[in-house]
C-alpha positions in Angstrom: 65.5 174.5 53.2 65.0 170.8 52.8 67.0 168.1 51.1 65.5 165.6 48.7 66.4 162.7 46.4 65.0 161.0 43.2 64.2 157.4 43.9 63.1 154.5 41.7 61.8 151.7 43.9 60.9 149.7 40.7 64.6 149.4 40.0 65.4 147.6 43.3 64.3 144.6 45.3 61.5 145.3 47.6 63.4 144.0 50.6 65.9 146.9 50.0 63.2 149.6 50.2 63.0 149.9 54.0 66.8 150.2 54.4 66.9 152.9 51.7 64.2 154.9 53.4 65.9 154.7 56.8 69.2 155.7 55.3 67.6 158.6 53.4 66.1 160.0 56.6 69.3 159.6 58.6 71.2 161.4 55.9 68.9 164.4 56.3 66.7 163.8 53.3 63.1 164.6 53.8 61.6 164.7 50.3 61.6 161.8 47.8 60.4 162.0 44.2 59.1 158.7 42.7 57.0 157.4 39.8 57.7 159.6 36.9 59.0 156.8 34.6 56.9 153.9 35.9 54.0 153.6 33.4 54.9 150.1 32.2 55.0 148.8 35.8 51.7 150.6 36.6 49.9 149.4 33.5 51.8 146.6 31.7 48.9 146.0 29.3 46.1 148.3 28.4 43.6 148.5 31.3 45.7 146.0 33.5 46.5 148.2 36.5 49.1 147.2 39.0 49.4 149.9 41.6 50.1 147.6 44.6 53.9 147.9 44.3 53.6 151.7 44.3 51.2 151.6 47.3 53.8 149.6 49.2 56.7 152.0 48.2 54.6 155.0 49.4 54.0 153.3 52.7 57.6 152.3 53.2 58.8 155.9 52.6 56.0 157.4 54.7 56.8 155.1 57.7 60.4 156.4 57.6 59.2 160.0 58.0 59.7 161.0 54.4 57.5 163.2 52.2 56.8 162.2 48.6 56.6 164.0 45.3 54.5 161.8 43.0 55.5 162.0 39.4 53.0 161.4 36.6 54.5 158.8 34.2 53.7 160.4 30.9 57.2 161.1 29.7 57.5 157.3 28.8 54.4 155.9 27.1 54.6 152.1 27.2 55.0 149.9 24.1 51.4 148.7 24.1 50.2 152.3 23.8 52.6 153.0 20.9 51.6 149.9 19.1 47.9 150.7 19.5 48.3 154.4 18.6 51.4 155.1 16.6 50.0 158.5 15.8 51.0 159.7 19.2 54.7 159.8 18.1 56.3 163.1 17.2 57.8 163.7 13.7 61.0 165.7 13.1 61.8 168.3 10.5 63.0 165.6 8.1 59.7 163.7 8.3 61.2 160.9 10.5 59.1 159.5 13.2 60.6 160.0 16.7 60.2 156.4 17.6 59.9 154.1 20.6 62.9 152.9 22.5 64.1 155.7 24.8 61.8 158.3 26.3 59.8 161.4 25.5 58.4 159.7 22.4 55.1 161.6 22.1 53.8 164.7 20.3 52.2 167.3 22.6 49.6 168.0 19.9 48.3 164.4 19.8 44.6 164.3 20.9 45.0 160.5 21.5 47.9 161.0 23.7 46.2 163.7 25.6 43.3 161.4 26.3 45.6 158.6 27.4 47.6 161.0 29.6 44.4 162.3 31.2 43.4 158.7 32.0 46.5 157.6 33.7 46.9 160.9 35.6 43.3 160.7 36.8 43.8 157.1 38.0 46.9 158.1 39.9 45.3 161.2 41.3 42.2 159.3 42.5 44.3 156.7 44.2 46.8 159.0 46.0 45.2 162.4 46.2 44.5 162.2 50.0 47.6 160.3 51.1 49.2 162.4 53.9 52.8 161.6 52.9 52.4 163.1 49.4 53.4 166.7 49.6 53.5 167.5 45.9 53.0 166.2 42.4 55.3 166.5 39.4 53.7 166.7 36.0 55.6 164.5 33.4 59.4 165.0 33.3 61.6 167.6 31.6 59.2 168.9 28.9 61.0 169.1 25.6 64.2 167.2 26.5 65.9 165.6 23.4 64.5 168.2 21.1 60.9 167.1 21.4 59.0 170.4 21.4 58.9 171.1 17.6 56.9 168.3 16.0 55.5 168.1 12.5 53.1 165.2 13.0 49.8 165.0 11.4 48.1 166.2 14.6 50.5 169.2 14.8 50.0 170.1 11.2 46.3 170.0 11.6 46.3 172.0 14.8 48.5 174.8 13.6 45.8 176.4 11.2 43.2 176.1 14.0 45.6 177.9 16.4 46.2 180.6 13.8 42.4 181.1 13.3 42.0 181.7 17.1 45.0 184.1 17.1 44.1 186.2 14.0 40.4 185.7 13.4 40.6 186.3 9.7 42.9 185.3 6.8 43.1 189.0 5.9 44.6 189.8 9.3 46.9 186.8 9.0 48.2 187.8 5.6 48.7 191.4 6.8 50.6 190.3 10.0 52.8 188.0 8.1 53.5 190.2 5.1 52.4 187.1 3.2 52.4 189.1 -0.1 56.2 188.4 -0.1 56.9 185.5 -2.4 53.2 185.1 -3.0 52.5 183.3 0.3 49.0 184.8 0.8 46.2 182.3 1.6 42.5 182.5 1.2 41.7 180.0 4.0 43.4 179.0 7.2 43.4 175.4 6.0 45.9 176.3 3.3 48.6 177.2 5.9 51.3 174.5 6.1 53.9 174.0 8.8 57.1 175.8 8.0 59.3 172.8 7.3 60.8 171.1 4.2 60.8 174.4 2.2 63.3 174.9 -0.7 65.1 177.7 1.2 64.4 179.3 4.6 60.7 179.5 5.4 59.0 182.8 6.1 60.3 184.0 9.5 56.9 185.2 10.8 55.4 181.7 10.1 58.3 180.1 11.9 57.8 182.4 14.9 54.1 181.6 15.0 54.9 177.9 14.7 57.2 178.2 17.7 54.5 179.9 19.6 52.0 177.2 18.6 54.3 174.4 19.8 54.9 176.3 23.0 51.2 176.6 23.6 50.8 172.9 23.0 53.1 172.4 26.0 51.0 174.9 28.0 47.8 173.0 27.1 49.3 169.6 27.9 50.6 170.7 31.2 47.3 172.4 32.1 45.5 169.2 31.2 47.6 167.3 33.8 47.2 170.0 36.4 43.4 170.2 36.0 43.1 166.4 36.0 45.0 166.2 39.3 42.8 169.0 40.8 39.6 167.3 39.6 40.9 164.1 41.2 41.1 165.7 44.6 44.8 166.7 44.7 45.1 169.8 46.8 48.8 169.9 47.4 51.5 171.7 45.3 52.0 170.8 41.7 55.4 171.3 40.2 57.3 170.6 36.9 61.0 170.1 36.5 62.4 172.4 33.7 65.9 172.2 32.3 69.1 174.2 31.8 70.0 176.2 28.6 66.5 175.3 27.2 64.4 177.9 25.5 62.1 175.9 23.1 58.9 176.8 24.9 57.8 179.7 27.0 58.4 178.6 30.6 56.6 181.6 32.0 53.4 180.5 30.2 53.7 176.9 31.5 54.5 178.0 35.0 51.2 180.0 35.3 49.4 176.7 36.0 52.0 175.5 38.6 52.5 176.2 42.3 56.2 175.6 42.2 58.8 175.8 39.4 61.8 173.5 39.6 64.7 172.7 37.4 67.4 170.0 36.9 70.8 171.4 37.7 73.8 169.7 35.9 76.6 172.3 35.9 79.3 170.1 34.6 77.3 168.6 31.7 76.2 172.0 30.5 79.6 173.6 30.8 80.6 171.6 27.7 77.4 172.6 25.9 77.8 176.3 26.7 79.4 178.8 24.3 82.5 179.4 26.5 86.1 179.7 25.3 88.2 176.5 25.7 90.3 178.2 28.4 87.1 178.8 30.4 85.9 175.2 30.0 89.3 174.0 31.1 89.4 176.2 34.2 85.9 175.3 35.4 86.0 171.7 34.2 85.2 170.2 37.5 83.1 173.0 38.9 80.9 174.3 36.1 80.7 177.9 35.0 80.1 180.1 38.1 76.9 181.6 36.6 75.2 178.6 35.0 73.4 177.5 38.1 72.8 181.0 39.5 71.2 182.2 36.2 68.8 179.3 36.2 68.0 179.6 39.9 67.0 183.2 39.3 65.1 182.4 36.1 63.0 179.7 37.6 62.6 181.7 40.8 60.8 184.2 38.6 58.1 181.7 37.5 55.8 181.0 40.5 56.0 184.1 42.7 59.4 183.1 44.1 58.5 179.4 44.9 61.1 177.1 43.3 63.1 173.9 43.8 66.0 172.1 42.4 64.4 168.8 41.5 67.6 167.1 40.2 71.0 168.2 41.5 74.1 166.6 40.0 75.9 164.5 42.7 78.8 163.3 40.5 79.7 162.6 36.9 76.9 162.5 34.4 76.7 160.3 31.3 75.4 162.6 28.5 77.9 165.4 28.1 80.7 165.7 25.5 83.1 164.8 28.3 81.9 163.8 31.8 84.1 165.2 34.6 84.0 164.2 38.2 83.1 167.2 40.4 85.9 168.9 42.3 85.6 167.7 45.9 83.2 170.1 47.7 81.2 171.1 44.6 78.1 169.1 45.5 78.0 170.9 48.8 78.6 174.3 47.1 75.9 173.7 44.5 73.4 172.8 47.3 74.1 175.9 49.4 74.0 178.1 46.3 70.5 176.9 45.5 69.4 177.7 49.0 71.1 181.1 48.9 69.0 181.9 45.8 65.8 180.9 47.7 65.2 177.2 46.9 62.8 175.4 49.2 64.1 172.0 48.3 67.4 170.7 46.8 66.8 167.1 45.5 69.7 165.0 44.3 69.5 162.8 41.2 69.7 160.0 42.1 69.7 157.9 45.2 71.5 154.9 43.8 73.4 154.6 40.5 71.6 152.3 38.1 73.7 149.2 37.0 71.6 148.8 33.8 70.2 150.8 30.8 71.0 154.2 29.5 72.2 155.9 32.8 74.7 153.3 34.0 77.4 156.0 34.0 75.3 158.6 35.8 76.4 158.9 39.4 74.1 158.8 42.4 74.5 159.3 46.1 75.1 155.6 46.3 77.1 153.4 43.9 75.5 150.5 42.0 76.3 148.1 44.8 74.6 150.4 47.4 77.7 151.7 49.0 78.2 155.5 49.6 79.5 157.4 46.5 81.9 160.4 46.7 79.0 162.9 47.3 77.8 161.1 50.4 80.1 163.0 52.9 79.2 166.3 51.3 75.5 165.4 51.7 76.0 164.8 55.4 78.0 168.0 55.7 75.1 170.0 54.1 72.7 168.2 56.4 74.7 169.3 59.5 75.2 172.9 58.2 71.5 173.3 57.6 70.8 172.1 61.1 73.4 174.7 62.3 71.6 177.5 60.4 68.3 176.4 62.0 69.9 176.3 65.5 71.2 179.8 64.9 67.5 180.8 64.6 67.8 181.7 60.9 64.3 181.1 59.7 61.2 183.0 58.6 61.6 186.6 57.6 65.3 186.6 58.4 66.0 184.4 55.4 63.3 185.5 53.0 64.5 186.2 49.5 64.0 189.9 49.0 63.8 192.0 45.8 67.2 192.3 44.1 68.6 195.8 43.1 68.8 194.7 39.4 66.0 193.3 37.1 67.2 191.5 34.0 64.5 191.0 31.3 64.3 187.6 29.6 61.9 186.8 26.8 61.5 183.5 25.1 60.0 185.0 21.9 63.0 187.3 21.5 65.3 184.3 21.8 63.3 182.6 19.1 63.5 185.7 16.8 67.3 185.6 17.0 67.4 181.9 16.3 65.1 182.4 13.3 67.1 185.3 11.8 70.5 185.4 13.6 71.9 187.7 10.9 75.4 187.1 12.3 76.1 183.4 12.3 77.3 183.2 16.0 74.6 185.5 17.4 73.2 183.5 20.3 70.7 185.6 22.3 70.7 183.2 25.2 74.5 183.5 25.4 74.2 187.2 25.3 71.8 187.2 28.3 74.2 185.0 30.2 77.0 187.4 29.5 75.1 190.3 31.0 74.1 188.2 34.0 77.8 187.2 34.5 79.0 190.8 34.2 76.5 191.9 36.9 77.3 188.9 39.2 81.0 189.6 38.9 80.2 193.0 40.5 78.7 191.3 43.5 75.1 192.0 42.6 71.9 190.0 43.2 69.6 189.8 40.1 65.9 189.2 39.6 65.0 187.9 36.2 61.7 189.3 34.9 59.5 188.7 31.9 58.5 191.6 29.5 55.0 191.3 31.0 56.2 192.1 34.5 55.9 195.5 36.3 59.5 196.6 36.9 58.7 199.8 38.8 60.6 199.8 42.1 63.8 198.3 40.7 66.7 200.8 40.9 68.3 199.2 37.8 66.6 197.4 34.9 68.5 195.9 32.0 67.2 194.5 28.7 70.1 192.6 27.1 68.3 191.7 23.8 64.5 192.5 23.9 64.0 192.0 20.2 60.2 192.0 20.3 58.7 195.0 21.9 55.3 196.6 21.9 53.6 199.7 23.3 52.6 198.0 26.5 56.2 197.1 27.3 57.3 200.7 26.5 54.7 202.0 28.9 55.8 199.8 31.7 59.4 200.8 31.2 58.5 204.5 31.0 56.6 204.2 34.3 59.6 202.5 35.9 61.9 205.3 34.6 59.5 207.9 35.9 59.5 206.2 39.3 63.3 206.4 39.5 64.6 203.3 37.8 67.7 203.5 35.6 67.4 201.4 32.4 69.9 200.0 30.0 68.6 198.7 26.7 70.8 196.4 24.6 71.4 196.1 20.9 68.7 194.6 18.7 66.0 195.5 21.2 62.7 196.7 19.7 63.9 195.7 16.2 60.8 193.5 15.5 57.1 193.9 16.2 55.2 190.9 17.7 54.4 190.0 14.1 58.1 189.8 13.2 58.1 192.9 11.1 60.5 195.9 11.3 58.6 198.6 13.1 57.3 201.6 11.2 59.5 203.9 13.2 62.5 201.6 12.8 64.4 200.0 15.6 64.2 200.2 18.5 60.6 200.5 17.6 58.2 200.9 20.6 61.3 201.6 22.7 62.6 204.4 20.4 61.0 207.3 22.2 62.2 206.1 25.6 65.8 205.5 24.4 65.9 208.6 22.1 67.7 206.6 19.3 66.9 205.4 15.8 68.9 202.5 14.2 69.9 203.2 10.6 71.4 199.8 9.8 73.0 196.9 11.5 76.6 195.5 11.3 76.9 191.8 11.7 80.5 191.3 12.8 82.5 188.3 11.5 85.1 186.6 13.8 88.1 188.9 14.0 86.1 192.1 13.2 86.1 193.7 16.7 85.6 197.5 16.7 87.4 199.1 19.6 85.8 201.3 22.2 86.8 203.2 25.4 84.2 203.3 28.1 83.4 206.4 30.2 85.6 205.1 33.0 88.6 204.5 30.8 88.4 200.8 30.0 89.4 200.0 26.4 87.7 197.0 24.8 85.9 195.7 21.8 82.6 194.8 20.3 81.8 191.3 19.1 79.3 189.8 16.6 76.9 192.8 16.3 76.5 196.6 16.2 73.5 198.8 15.7 74.6 201.8 13.6 72.5 204.8 14.6 70.9 207.5 12.4 72.5 210.6 13.9 69.8 212.9 12.3 67.0 211.1 14.2 68.8 210.3 17.5 68.1 212.8 20.3 69.9 211.0 23.1 73.4 212.2 24.1 76.2 210.0 22.9 78.2 209.0 25.9 80.9 206.9 24.2 81.9 206.2 20.6 83.8 203.4 18.9 87.2 204.2 17.6 85.7 204.6 14.1 83.3 207.3 15.4 80.1 205.2 15.6 78.0 205.6 18.8 78.5 202.9 21.4 76.5 204.1 24.3 73.8 206.8 24.5 71.8 208.3 27.3 68.5 210.1 27.6 66.7 210.9 30.9 68.0 207.9 32.8 67.7 205.5 29.9 70.9 204.2 28.2 71.1 202.4 24.8 74.1 200.1 24.2 74.5 199.6 20.5 76.7 196.5 20.5 77.5 193.1 21.9 80.5 193.9 24.0 83.1 191.5 25.3 82.4 190.7 29.0 85.1 192.9 30.6 84.0 195.9 28.6 80.4 195.3 29.3 81.3 195.0 33.0 83.0 198.4 32.8 79.9 200.0 31.2 77.6 198.4 33.9 79.8 199.7 36.7 79.2 203.2 35.6 75.5 202.6 35.1 75.3 201.2 38.6 77.0 204.2 40.0 74.4 206.4 38.3 71.7 204.2 39.9 73.3 204.6 43.3 74.0 200.8 43.5 77.1 199.8 45.3 79.3 197.2 43.4 82.2 195.1 44.5 84.6 193.6 42.0 85.0 190.0 43.0 88.0 187.7 42.5 87.8 185.3 39.5 85.3 182.5 40.2 83.8 184.0 43.4 80.1 184.9 43.6 77.9 186.3 46.3 74.2 185.9 47.0 72.1 187.5 49.7 69.1 185.7 51.3 67.4 187.9 53.9 70.1 189.1 56.2 72.5 186.3 55.2 75.3 186.6 52.7 76.6 183.6 51.0 80.0 183.5 49.1 81.0 180.7 46.7 84.4 179.9 45.2 84.1 178.2 41.8 87.8 178.6 41.1 90.1 175.5 41.5 92.4 177.7 43.6 91.9 179.5 47.0 90.4 183.0 46.9 90.1 185.8 49.4 87.0 187.9 49.9 87.6 191.7 49.7 88.1 193.4 53.1 84.9 195.3 52.8 82.9 192.0 53.0 84.4 190.8 56.2 81.7 190.6 58.9 82.2 192.3 62.2 80.4 189.6 64.3 82.1 186.6 62.8 81.3 183.8 60.3 78.4 181.4 60.5 80.3 179.2 58.0 83.7 179.4 56.4 85.8 182.6 56.5 87.5 185.3 54.5 89.6 182.7 52.7 87.6 180.5 50.4 89.1 177.1 49.5 88.4 175.6 46.1 84.7 174.8 46.2 84.5 176.8 49.4 81.4 178.3 51.0 81.2 181.2 53.5 78.1 182.4 55.2 77.7 185.5 57.4 75.1 188.0 58.6 74.8 191.2 56.8 75.9 194.3 58.7 
């Protein structure tokens, strides 16, 4: 459990670097990320390399006892490169070039940019591969930020038919998979296929899904190019990328297969405003962030690289890019830091060391203010430093704090998210929001959660939930059946199995490949407009409502037992041999009532937590966090017999308590 910081030595006078490095070390920081936006300083003109300043910065940090994460600078191609090769720029859905002047101004499909990226990464790798202070490398920065995954450049348009030929092999297979006979979209050659953009009305959904897959694979290929270039240059330390929050434009599982560590950039306050929360929720958590935003992403990225993950950028104060930019409640920077460690983070790195007095991020806080004096997060950093030292002094290390398998596995699939975005059917159906709702309902019950992909083996989990696994195939059904046979209880949510991987309605109707497992057949769907909220009473007596969506079952082809019905008689929850099917998007409290009963059947103990309080276990440690702006008390059943390592039963606003599990 180490602390880190993002540092930009090129922004500050060289005479300041040694003091910064000493201050970092004294503050408990041991890891420093540098270099990821420095291409114009490293190569101000084509072939004119100036690495000496970076050499000096590396040595200054190393002499202070700091370890370095070296970033490749490809997120910001310099002006000379854009002038020489304007074809590297991405093109949006309106045909507008995504031009120079900020960052991320390149197209992942561009062969020219791949060549240029390989060149600068190779030069950096060869220069620094063996430096003992460099503990890891970061590829690029925040792939896809600013809506830069989907590009319709000439290179992307040319690459899409080639990608399709590799995927399908023949145009006959392509036409069959797409159902291209509809609206006379059949082709006789792959070269006839066009990118699904600029059409008179909505483009063919199967073509859109494959274009999303193609663009995602371009990110995979580009990241793999950087990783392989670093390895070929002699780099033998960990390679990491920093992913983002609420971002589903490419398949992160696919990208992460080439990484040693997954990391993400945690900005709970900025993303609170972007989340689909009621205004009352946003007001209540204005200075704290939603209590499950960070936890969900911690668990998501923990799933990527066999449990190895970091927070590469942790918000230390107000950001500059949200709809409104609140100052964190005092104590929240400390809470966010401990929460990341509780979920298994190896490093929590703050963005940034010192607030920039110039350019786009002038209003983005750092650990230091623009004049170099300590900012509001500084005492919280020192407190976390001291508390981590106390945990170490307590002998809490090694197996005692390993992150163990959680009792609940929640399935998350990027292609299923895309399918709902392509054809939402109900205007406000947001599959990512639905997954977050299920995650929140489970966390409010005091449960730890592992997020899994549909390719993972989930046998051994007592409880497996699929909030919205739209795309399902026989392989997934077989893995779930094996889990069920080994004792797992499974809950499948609405819309699951409603499309094949080719974006067709399955021959056996929804839930398709999961139909035999669930014992249900969907007759038709009911997209619920705002205000249309069918009532339902759960098996444990809670009365609530459905929102946005219902699957209406074919009673003549459903073999599962109906556990609960809506007030109008339609099935709400069915059960067959340890597998339940939930037919609707339920409001959160009602979903929570359903999951309590399902956990009881799975022999999983739940604890209803006070509003805003969350728990997380790491090894034999239990962490409690209070996101509420008011004090909260932990339930009596959680009070340890042998005392508290940190905090106590009463949690102050932004409070943290830590104790050993009984």
